[in-house]
C-alpha angles and dihedrals in degrees: 000000000000123000125191136198129176144176131195092298112004127068126179135179127196133182131226087226103088090344081260125172108239104177140021115181131176114194088343096308116124116229100173124084109253102225099265131176093277091063127005097212139079109194112333124195115236112219141180090354136031105218110332142285117252110296085356089275128129140145130243130169087008095299132103118243135183120217103216098211141025116271095021129275108287094088090059100045133090112248123202117245106252100189143277143223133186094294109022146053126197133196130184135206126183131180117288140169092282095049095045090055089060103027124027101212131100112226148144123230117194119190115197128187118196126181126204120169107311094340130097117197116201115199129185120194117193117190123189106225092167125105093245140030117304129205131207149143124232135196149140134240109194116171118210126201112261114214095039096174130061113256095022126118128216093255092053086076134085138179114238123202121207092229135032112278138189105216123188136170127206113229111183107306093340131085115215122200113227099173121018106204096317140114104236131081112183117218119237131149090241091056089076098045088113096044128252127357111229122187115201119210094357120200088224125076093192137043132190135205107215142165122234084225093060123232130110120005144171128234120195118196118198109175096164100040124105094195135040121190133195120202144163129160113270124237097007116112089190088069096090095170144080123212119220103194124191112198132183088232145335115310123287093253091064085071097048093118083075106058097184113079090221090062100045107118097219100042114112113241116213121186124222110291093006122134125214124201122203125175147164136180131231112201118187127198 
């Protein structure tokens, strides 16, 4: 079920299914990709994995498990509506029969959306309700319309980092440099021929999707993320969007040398009864 809140300029809608953001409008203009044929998502939540382990198999608590889908299960589960006020919406997911078959921990995951002016803050609160330590990854996958402005083309756009970055991509046995100590990553279809472009431990704590022609743009602020990823489907002109993805860390498969979830270097460890807060901001202009 969809729920909507708005202020004088900003209006958002989010669904109980996946607690997923479905709309982000500033002065009536939609900034969020509207789940077209090129990609059947809007802005999924990635929990308890980012991407997947090899063959989607891993061990936890001494037992082997299979994660049924990429990016974990939260994006494909019904959350309960947890309340709203004039400026915020909240959704809640706890362990259930489906989750326990793939992931052995008891937990609660609250997703909270709060609007203030032209800014949307997205907060995730993970609480360990198990009787021992739990381990997880957490991230976001919002897709923004590209082009945003009438008359623009996809390749008129670029991603701008707040600080100078050195961005590389591994292609087979080779490492290709995409940005050599600069702030700008130009959008082309071919840029994503080798999938997404993750940047681990970026110097920047914010990233923007802009047009070289000016006009509307999106700024994503990720002060507590250790990885930021840029992605769009390759070779599909129907994919008029770019994803700016803040992640707690590099993807799960980076840690596949350590099969047990408890041993994976980038997994977040949460002690019994402990609560973890993760957030990012989307600012639209």
